Structure formats: C-alpha cells, structure tokens
C-alpha positions in Angstrom: -38.4 -14.7 -5.8 -34.9 -13.5 -7.6 -34.1 -10.3 -9.5 -31.5 -9.9 -12.6 -28.5 -8.2 -11.5 -25.8 -6.5 -13.8 -22.8 -7.1 -12.6 -20.8 -3.8 -13.6 -17.5 -2.9 -13.1 -16.1 -1.3 -9.3 -16.4 2.3 -10.6 -19.9 1.7 -11.4 -20.6 -0.1 -8.1 -19.4 3.3 -6.5 -22.3 5.1 -7.7 -24.8 2.4 -6.7 -27.3 2.7 -3.2 -27.1 0.6 0.0 -29.8 -2.2 -1.5 -28.7 -1.7 -5.2 -24.8 -2.6 -3.7 -26.2 -5.1 -1.8 -27.4 -7.3 -4.9 -24.2 -5.9 -6.7 -22.3 -8.3 -3.8 -24.5 -11.0 -3.9 -24.3 -11.0 -8.1 -20.2 -11.0 -7.5 -20.1 -13.4 -4.8 -22.0 -16.1 -7.1 -19.5 -15.7 -10.1 -17.0 -16.9 -7.4 -17.7 -20.4 -6.0 -20.3 -18.7 -3.4 -23.9 -21.2 -3.0 -27.6 -20.4 -1.9 -26.5 -16.9 -2.1 -29.4 -15.2 -0.3 -29.7 -11.3 0.2 -32.3 -10.4 3.5 -34.8 -8.3 3.8 -34.0 -4.6 4.0 -35.3 -3.8 7.8 -34.3 -5.9 10.5 -31.9 -8.0 9.2 -30.2 -8.1 12.2 -26.9 -6.7 10.5 -26.3 -9.6 8.1 -27.7 -8.5 4.4 -26.4 -11.3 2.6 -26.2 -15.2 3.4 -24.2 -17.1 1.0 -22.2 -20.7 1.6 -18.7 -21.9 -0.3 -16.9 -25.1 0.6 -19.4 -26.3 3.5 -19.2 -22.7 5.4 -22.4 -20.5 5.8 -21.5 -16.8 5.9 -23.0 -13.9 7.3 -22.0 -10.8 5.7 -22.9 -7.4 5.6 -22.4 -5.1 2.9 -21.3 -1.5 3.3 -21.2 1.0 0.1 -19.0 3.9 1.8 -16.8 6.8 0.2 -14.6 7.0 3.2 -12.7 3.9 5.7 -15.0 2.1 8.0 -14.8 1.9 11.6 -15.7 -0.9 14.5 -19.9 -0.7 13.6 -20.1 -2.8 10.8 -17.8 -5.6 12.0 -19.7 -5.5 15.5 -23.6 -5.7 13.7 -22.4 -8.8 11.7 -20.7 -10.7 14.5 -24.0 -10.5 16.4 -25.7 -11.3 13.4 -23.9 -14.3 12.5 -25.0 -16.1 15.5 -28.9 -15.0 14.6 -29.0 -16.6 11.3 -26.3 -19.7 12.7 -24.1 -19.0 10.1 -19.8 -20.0 11.0 -18.2 -17.3 9.4 -19.0 -13.4 9.1 -17.6 -10.9 7.0 -18.1 -7.7 5.9 -17.8 -6.3 2.3 -17.4 -3.2 1.0 -16.2 -0.3 -1.9 -13.9 1.1 0.7 -10.8 0.3 3.2 -11.1 -0.1 7.1 -9.8 1.4 9.5 -6.7 0.2 11.7 -9.2 0.1 14.6 -11.8 -2.1 12.3 -9.1 -4.6 11.3 -7.9 -4.8 15.0 -11.1 -5.9 16.1 -12.3 -8.0 13.6 -8.6 -10.0 14.0 -9.7 -10.4 17.6 -13.1 -11.5 16.8 -13.0 -13.6 13.8 -15.0 -11.5 11.1 -13.5 -11.4 7.8 -12.9 -8.1 5.8 -13.3 -8.2 2.1 -12.7 -4.6 1.0 -12.3 -2.7 -2.3 -9.1 -4.4 -3.7 -10.7 -7.7 -2.6 -13.5 -6.9 -4.9 -11.3 -6.1 -8.0 -9.9 -9.8 -7.3 -13.1 -11.1 -7.7 -14.1 -9.1 -10.3 -10.7 -10.0 -12.4 -11.8 -14.0 -11.8 -15.6 -13.1 -12.3 -14.1 -12.1 -16.0 -11.2 -12.0 -18.6 -11.3 -8.3 -18.8 -9.6 -6.1 -16.8 -11.5 -4.7 -13.8 -12.0 -1.2 -14.9 -13.7 -2.4 -18.1 -17.5 -3.5 -17.7 -18.5 -7.0 -17.3 -21.9 -6.4 -17.6 -23.4 -9.8 -17.0 -26.6 -10.5 -16.1 -27.0 -12.4 -13.0 -30.2 -13.5 -11.2 -29.9 -13.3 -7.3 -32.6 -14.7 -4.8 -34.0 -12.6 -2.0 -35.7 -13.2 1.6 -38.9 -12.7 0.3 -41.4 -16.1 1.1 -42.8 -18.0 -2.2 -46.0 -17.0 -0.5 -45.9 -13.7 -0.6 -44.4 -13.6 -3.9 -48.0 -15.8 -4.7 -50.4 -13.8 -3.6 -49.2 -11.2 -5.3 -49.0 -13.1 -8.6 -52.6 -14.3 -7.9 -53.3 -10.5 -7.6 -51.9 -8.8 -10.7 -52.6 -11.9 -13.0 -56.8 -12.0 -11.5 -56.9 -8.0 -11.6 -55.8 -7.9 -16.0 -58.3 -10.8 -16.0 -61.4 -8.7 -14.8 -60.0 -5.4 -16.5 -58.8 -6.2 -19.9 -57.9 -2.4 -20.1 -55.3 -2.7 -17.5 -53.5 -4.8 -19.6 -53.8 -2.1 -22.8 -52.8 1.0 -20.6 -49.7 -0.8 -19.6 -48.7 -1.9 -22.9 -49.0 1.6 -24.0 -47.1 2.7 -21.0 -44.4 0.7 -22.2 -44.7 1.7 -25.4 -44.1 5.3 -24.4 -41.2 4.1 -22.5 -39.2 2.4 -24.9 -40.1 5.5 -27.1 -38.3 8.3 -24.9 -35.2 5.7 -24.5 -34.8 5.4 -28.0 -34.6 9.3 -28.1 -30.9 9.2 -26.3 -29.7 12.0 -24.1 -28.9 15.5 -24.8 -26.4 16.8 -26.7 -23.8 17.8 -24.1 -22.5 21.6 -24.6 -20.2 23.0 -27.2 -16.9 24.6 -26.6 -18.6 28.0 -27.5 -21.1 27.9 -24.8 -18.3 27.5 -22.4 -18.2 31.5 -20.7 -14.7 33.0 -21.6 -13.7 33.5 -17.8 -15.2 32.0 -14.5 -14.8 32.3 -10.9 -15.5 30.3 -7.8 -16.2 30.9 -3.9 -13.1 28.8 -3.5 -9.4 30.0 -4.3 -10.4 30.2 -7.9 -9.2 32.6 -9.9 -10.4 33.6 -13.9 -9.8 30.7 -16.1 -9.1 30.8 -19.6 -11.2 28.4 -22.2 -8.0 27.4 -23.9 -6.7 25.3 -20.8 -8.5 22.2 -19.4 -10.1 22.7 -15.8 -12.7 21.9 -13.6 -14.8 23.5 -11.2 -16.6 20.5 -9.1 -18.9 21.1 -5.4 -17.0 25.3 -5.8 -13.5 23.7 -6.1 -11.4 24.5 -9.3 -8.4 22.3 -10.6 -6.4 22.7 -13.5 -6.8 19.5 -15.4 -3.8 17.8 -17.3 -4.7 14.6 -19.8 -3.5 11.2 -18.8 -3.2 8.0 -20.7 -4.8 5.4 -19.5 -8.2 3.2 -19.9 -10.1 4.2 -17.3 -9.5 7.8 -16.6 -9.1 10.6 -19.2 -8.0 13.8 -16.6 -6.8 14.3 -13.2 -6.2 17.7 -11.6 -5.4 19.4 -8.0 -6.4 22.3 -6.1 -3.2 22.6 -3.6 -5.3 25.2 -1.4 -8.5 23.1 -0.8 -6.7 20.0 -1.0 -8.6 18.8 -3.3 -8.1 15.8 -6.4 -10.5 15.8 -9.3 -10.5 12.6 -11.6 -12.5 12.6 -14.9 -14.1 9.5 -15.7 -15.6 9.5 -18.7 -17.4 6.4 -19.1 -20.1 7.0 -16.3 -19.8 11.2 -17.3 -18.5 11.9 -13.4 -15.6 13.5 -11.9 -14.7 11.9 -8.5 -13.3 14.5 -6.0 -11.0 12.9 -3.3 -10.7 15.1 -0.1 -7.5 16.0 2.2 -5.6 14.7 -1.0 -1.9 15.1 -0.6 0.2 17.0 -3.1 3.2 14.7 -3.3 1.0 12.1 -4.2 -1.0 14.0 -7.1 2.6 14.6 -8.8 3.3 11.0 -8.3 -0.1 10.0 -10.1 0.2 12.5 -12.8 3.5 10.9 -13.2 3.2 7.6 -12.9 3.4 5.1 -16.0 0.0 3.5 -15.3 -2.3 5.9 -13.8 -5.0 3.3 -13.9 -3.1 1.1 -12.0 -2.0 3.6 -8.9 -5.7 5.3 -9.4 -6.8 1.4 -8.5 -4.5 0.9 -5.6 -3.6 4.0 -4.0 -6.9 6.6 -4.7 -10.0 4.7 -4.9 -11.5 3.7 -1.9 -8.2 5.4 0.6 -10.2 9.0 1.0 -13.4 10.7 1.5 -14.9 11.1 -1.6 -17.9 13.2 -3.8 -18.9 11.7 -7.0 -20.7 14.8 -8.9 -21.9 14.1 -13.0 -21.0 15.9 -15.5 -24.2 17.6 -15.5 -23.4 19.5 -12.2 -20.4 20.6 -12.6 -18.5 23.1 -14.7 -15.7 21.9 -16.9 -13.9 22.2 -20.2 -11.5 19.1 -20.9 -11.0 19.3 -24.8 -10.6 15.8 -26.8 -7.8 14.2 -28.3 -6.8 16.0 -31.7 -7.2 12.3 -34.3 -4.7 12.5 -37.5 -5.9 11.1 -40.4 -3.9 7.8 -41.3 -4.5 6.2 -44.4 -3.7 2.2 -44.7 -2.0 0.6 -47.2 
C-alpha cells in the first residue's frame, strides 16, 4: 500500500506527529536518490522505521521528531534493528540534533546521524527554493502492509458498496459536506480593538501597553521586535525566564525556546540574516514548545505599507 505525502519545509515537519514524520522522512529520502523506500509497521518495528536502498547499500533508519537533542537510545535501537532487517548501514534521522554522548556512541558503532542540518541540505537538493520555503510536492510512500491485506480490505469495501447502494449515497453526501466546510475558510483573527488595554501574566510579566508588540506563551511574556526575514517576522526574549519567543506567521505559531542565553538573543536580533541565524544557531538546539496563535495572547502590528504609483 502507498500513501501520498506532501513534502514540506523543516518548520512544518516540526509540527508533525511521530508517524507523520516517518512518512515525511521517507518522502525526503526518495527525493534524494534512495530507492525501494519502505515505512515499516508502527508497532514491533524493532527500532527501524524506514528501510531504503542507495548505491546498492541497504539502510535501516529510525526517525525521531524531537524538540531537544537525542540521546543514546535511538542509536542503540537502530544498531540492533539493522541486523534484524539484514541491512548494511544503520542511521537515525531527526529534525533535532544529538547529544555529545550520542555522537560518541554513533562513531564507535558506525551508526550514521542525519540531523536537522542534514535534512535541510537534502531539502535544498530536492527543490530550487530555499529550505524555509514550501516544497508542497506530493510523493507516494510505500508502507509494510502486505498486498493480501490490501486486497481483502478493497474487496470488502467494494462488496459492501455493491450490496448496499445507500452507502455510496451517504459517502457522497459526506464528501460534499466536508468540501463546503473547507470552503468557508478559517475564522478571522481578532482585531487590535479586541486586545485588552493592560495585561499581566503569572510569571515575571508586568502590564503591557497595546501599542507595543508583545506575546504571552504558556504564561511567559516577551516584548517582541520586528526582524526583516522570510520565515519569521517577530522575535522576543524574557530575561527572567530565559525564554526566546519566535513568531512564524506562515504557520500562525509561536516557537518558544527555553534556557536561551541573553547574548545569543542580542546577536539574533542584530543579525544581518535572521533566517540563517535561526536555522543554524536556534532551531533544534534548545528545548522547544510550539504554540498556535489561538493558544497564545499577542499584539503584533503589521508593517505599514506605502502607496507607490508606478509610472
């Protein structure tokens, strides 16, 4: 059986659950020359999520969608799983990074480590766009369900529809309803008039004026500063909590990075290329929480646009 996967950028991959991330990794591998890419069954996979081949080498790969650095455990699991699946090379693939101890174990066992930066390089190879831009390429990924199981399910479904035409009518009506709901679009975001004149939080926050950009995520407040970048538009920092808050408008989400040094925030804020700084020195380096705009409180003014007449 195959599943169509939309290959997205690394930031959207951060929002996937574990099983979705496995298919995302499989799609990325296919776009970078790997053949016979197969996603194993979800349970009892012996520490291997993907089996793939490249240059006549068979790989056993474990995928980890994580918010902090990975330790030794996935390396130990995939090293054993490689033998079970009769593969030549074991690898761990993650949107995050690895601890020094994990890297040391990988060197001694020969397990390859494909971290966030390796994935971003592969994304660059898969598209002419930069890695922070959407790829949106649909790719078929095969999983380990047997053809016999697929045939049985297909036969049962077709047989049921043949015997009960009413099922076809009901399914059609459900599809129409889903289509209509999707066409209605999302709710409008609240206007600035809806934001209270003053606000406090249960951490170190004091009153906030509505004319100053701010964000409150999980009770942590940060005054936000606009940056000129493609992926992000505002960043802020709470010195007391040592929390960096980054707003990614494309995903309508705030990324909160914990135990973030103040000096790095100042360097981030004054960087000539905030996107590059974010990709290389922030993403995947710290414990992270992703909070949708709907679950946070914020005031982030849009930039004023000037009217220019082209002659």
